[in-house]
Structure formats: structure tokens, C-alpha cells
Short mmCIF file of the C-alpha atoms (twelve columns), coordinates in Angstrom:
data_MODEL
# 
_entry.id   MODEL 
# 
loop_
_atom_site.group_PDB 
_atom_site.id 
_atom_site.type_symbol 
_atom_site.label_atom_id 
_atom_site.label_alt_id 
_atom_site.label_comp_id 
_atom_site.label_asym_id 
_atom_site.label_seq_id 
_atom_site.Cartn_x 
_atom_site.Cartn_y 
_atom_site.Cartn_z 
_atom_site.pdbx_PDB_model_num 
ATOM 1   C CA . MET A 1   -0.361 12.407 9.937   1 
ATOM 2   C CA . ARG A 2   1.738  9.701  11.618  1 
ATOM 3   C CA . THR A 3   4.203  7.912  9.386   1 
ATOM 4   C CA . VAL A 4   5.245  4.312  9.784   1 
ATOM 5   C CA . PRO A 5   8.946  3.625  9.136   1 
ATOM 6   C CA . ILE A 6   9.695  1.216  6.296   1 
ATOM 7   C CA . PRO A 7   12.889 -0.909 6.514   1 
ATOM 8   C CA . VAL A 8   15.120 -0.482 3.450   1 
ATOM 9   C CA . ASP A 9   16.875 -3.541 2.004   1 
ATOM 10  C CA . THR A 10  20.346 -2.334 1.006   1 
ATOM 11  C CA . THR A 11  21.803 -5.708 0.001   1 
ATOM 12  C CA . LYS A 12  21.664 -4.917 -3.753  1 
ATOM 13  C CA . LEU A 13  22.674 -1.255 -3.474  1 
ATOM 14  C CA . ALA A 14  26.061 0.445  -3.787  1 
ATOM 15  C CA . ILE A 15  26.073 3.450  -1.444  1 
ATOM 16  C CA . THR A 16  28.864 6.039  -1.602  1 
ATOM 17  C CA . CYS A 17  29.372 9.168  0.510   1 
ATOM 18  C CA . VAL A 18  29.401 12.244 -1.779  1 
ATOM 19  C CA . LYS A 19  29.172 15.000 0.854   1 
ATOM 20  C CA . ALA A 20  30.814 14.898 4.268   1 
ATOM 21  C CA . PRO A 21  28.655 14.408 7.376   1 
ATOM 22  C CA . ARG A 22  27.392 17.636 8.914   1 
ATOM 23  C CA . PRO A 23  24.980 18.514 11.710  1 
ATOM 24  C CA . ARG A 24  21.410 18.895 10.443  1 
ATOM 25  C CA . VAL A 25  20.258 22.508 10.748  1 
ATOM 26  C CA . LEU A 26  16.618 22.965 11.794  1 
ATOM 27  C CA . ASN A 27  16.516 26.744 11.497  1 
ATOM 28  C CA . ARG A 28  18.962 28.545 9.217   1 
ATOM 29  C CA . ASP A 29  18.143 31.924 10.794  1 
ATOM 30  C CA . THR A 30  18.976 30.844 14.352  1 
ATOM 31  C CA . GLY A 31  21.461 28.083 13.524  1 
ATOM 32  C CA . GLU A 32  19.469 25.625 15.651  1 
ATOM 33  C CA . ILE A 33  20.833 22.085 15.227  1 
ATOM 34  C CA . LYS A 34  18.545 19.027 15.238  1 
ATOM 35  C CA . THR A 35  18.958 16.645 18.162  1 
ATOM 36  C CA . ASP A 36  17.411 13.257 18.925  1 
ATOM 37  C CA . LYS A 37  15.216 12.545 21.963  1 
ATOM 38  C CA . ASN A 38  18.370 12.043 24.083  1 
ATOM 39  C CA . GLY A 39  19.881 15.399 23.092  1 
ATOM 40  C CA . ASN A 40  22.488 13.931 20.696  1 
ATOM 41  C CA . THR A 41  23.254 15.827 17.492  1 
ATOM 42  C CA . VAL A 42  21.671 14.433 14.331  1 
ATOM 43  C CA . TYR A 43  24.008 14.417 11.323  1 
ATOM 44  C CA . GLU A 44  23.027 14.216 7.682   1 
ATOM 45  C CA . VAL A 45  25.121 12.619 4.975   1 
ATOM 46  C CA . THR A 46  24.515 12.932 1.254   1 
ATOM 47  C CA . VAL A 47  25.153 9.649  -0.550  1 
ATOM 48  C CA . SER A 48  24.779 8.310  -4.058  1 
ATOM 49  C CA . VAL A 49  22.743 5.131  -4.215  1 
ATOM 50  C CA . GLU A 50  23.210 2.840  -7.219  1 
ATOM 51  C CA . ASP A 51  20.866 -0.086 -7.768  1 
ATOM 52  C CA . GLU A 52  21.577 -3.362 -9.584  1 
ATOM 53  C CA . PHE A 53  20.423 -1.812 -12.898 1 
ATOM 54  C CA . GLY A 54  22.886 1.089  -12.716 1 
ATOM 55  C CA . ARG A 55  20.331 3.750  -11.752 1 
ATOM 56  C CA . ILE A 56  21.788 6.348  -9.392  1 
ATOM 57  C CA . GLU A 57  20.044 8.767  -7.029  1 
ATOM 58  C CA . LEU A 58  21.341 11.234 -4.461  1 
ATOM 59  C CA . VAL A 59  19.861 10.719 -1.007  1 
ATOM 60  C CA . LYS A 60  20.358 12.338 2.398   1 
ATOM 61  C CA . ILE A 61  20.517 9.966  5.357   1 
ATOM 62  C CA . GLY A 62  20.202 11.161 8.937   1 
ATOM 63  C CA . THR A 63  21.941 9.466  11.846  1 
ATOM 64  C CA . THR A 64  22.703 10.255 15.475  1 
ATOM 65  C CA . GLY A 65  26.322 11.140 16.143  1 
ATOM 66  C CA . GLU A 66  29.022 11.944 13.613  1 
ATOM 67  C CA . PRO A 67  29.602 8.909  11.393  1 
ATOM 68  C CA . PRO A 68  33.239 7.862  10.781  1 
ATOM 69  C CA . ILE A 69  33.022 8.300  6.985   1 
ATOM 70  C CA . THR A 70  34.480 10.676 4.427   1 
ATOM 71  C CA . VAL A 71  33.709 11.621 0.844   1 
ATOM 72  C CA . GLY A 72  34.380 8.691  -1.474  1 
ATOM 73  C CA . ASP A 73  33.828 5.987  1.156   1 
ATOM 74  C CA . THR A 74  31.554 3.096  0.276   1 
ATOM 75  C CA . VAL A 75  28.990 3.190  3.084   1 
ATOM 76  C CA . THR A 76  26.952 0.543  4.891   1 
ATOM 77  C CA . PRO A 77  23.858 1.969  6.594   1 
ATOM 78  C CA . VAL A 78  22.814 0.042  9.707   1 
ATOM 79  C CA . GLY A 79  19.074 -0.155 10.355  1 
ATOM 80  C CA . LEU A 80  18.112 2.088  7.429   1 
ATOM 81  C CA . LEU A 81  14.482 3.204  7.566   1 
ATOM 82  C CA . GLY A 82  12.439 5.298  5.144   1 
ATOM 83  C CA . TYR A 83  9.703  7.643  6.331   1 
ATOM 84  C CA . VAL A 84  7.183  8.804  3.709   1 
ATOM 85  C CA . TRP A 85  6.054  12.409 4.284   1 
ATOM 86  C CA . GLU A 86  3.526  14.731 2.670   1 
ATOM 87  C CA . ILE A 87  3.134  18.482 3.118   1 
ATOM 88  C CA . ALA A 88  0.818  20.700 1.066   1 
ATOM 89  C CA . GLY A 89  0.471  18.150 -1.739  1 
ATOM 90  C CA . LYS A 90  4.211  17.458 -1.992  1 
ATOM 91  C CA . TRP A 91  5.714  14.223 -0.728  1 
ATOM 92  C CA . GLY A 92  9.027  12.505 -0.319  1 
ATOM 93  C CA . ILE A 93  10.933 9.965  1.716   1 
ATOM 94  C CA . ALA A 94  13.195 10.878 4.623   1 
ATOM 95  C CA . TYR A 95  15.895 8.324  5.465   1 
ATOM 96  C CA . ARG A 96  17.344 7.559  8.877   1 
ATOM 97  C CA . ALA A 97  19.930 4.972  9.933   1 
ATOM 98  C CA . SER A 98  21.027 3.936  13.397  1 
ATOM 99  C CA . ALA A 99  24.625 4.142  12.070  1 
ATOM 100 C CA . LEU A 100 26.555 4.799  8.866   1 
ATOM 101 C CA . LEU A 101 29.788 2.828  8.660   1 
ATOM 102 C CA . PRO A 102 32.514 2.573  6.055   1 
ATOM 103 C CA . ALA A 103 31.875 -0.718 4.202   1 
ATOM 104 C CA . ARG A 104 35.313 -2.015 5.252   1 
ATOM 105 C CA . GLU A 105 34.413 -1.609 8.974   1 
ATOM 106 C CA . ALA A 106 30.943 -3.092 8.524   1 
ATOM 107 C CA . ALA A 107 32.483 -6.159 6.857   1 
ATOM 108 C CA . ASP A 108 34.834 -6.607 9.830   1 
ATOM 109 C CA . ALA A 109 31.980 -6.345 12.374  1 
# 
């Protein structure tokens, strides 16, 4: 099944880093790290996402290269896409951004 990426509008969301960026592990037994098509390490960051109604969810966002963010930073994802997946009757959404920046840096850019 081929998934089509869906752009995510983050303009009404408050996104905060709750777990420091770390390389995404593909195989825990071998320690194999996920890389993109160019061989760059893919990092995952766990963030809390709060919508305009105060609902909060924890989400992992993948990005290429180590993002310059730390726990507690308000984060601005650049080019955030959601990919719906389904395996054996279970489904979810995987998130990927071209970059994750501290909100203060994104505002300056």
C-alpha cells in the first residue's frame, strides 16, 4: 500500500519538545539506525501538541539531521507531513518534517 503524505497545518498548534532528539533505531537487536535516501541519520523527537481547545497529544516527529532543540523548547516544524499507515488491521499516522526549529529561531527566519 502506497501512502500519500498529507500536509499538516500547525498554525493553531502549540508544539513543545518533551524528549530530546535521538537517532531512530530500525532494529533494536542490531542497533541499526534509520537513514534517509542520502545516507543522513533520521532523528525522532517526541513532542506534545496542544490544539486551540486545550487538547494535548504526544507525537513523534522524524527529521533528517539532529535538530537544534532541547526538552522544553517550543518547536516549529518546517514542512510537516503526516503519513497514514495500516498493518494487520492497526493504523496510525507517522509524522515527518524537513526541519524542527526552536520557535524563537523560526520567528527570526
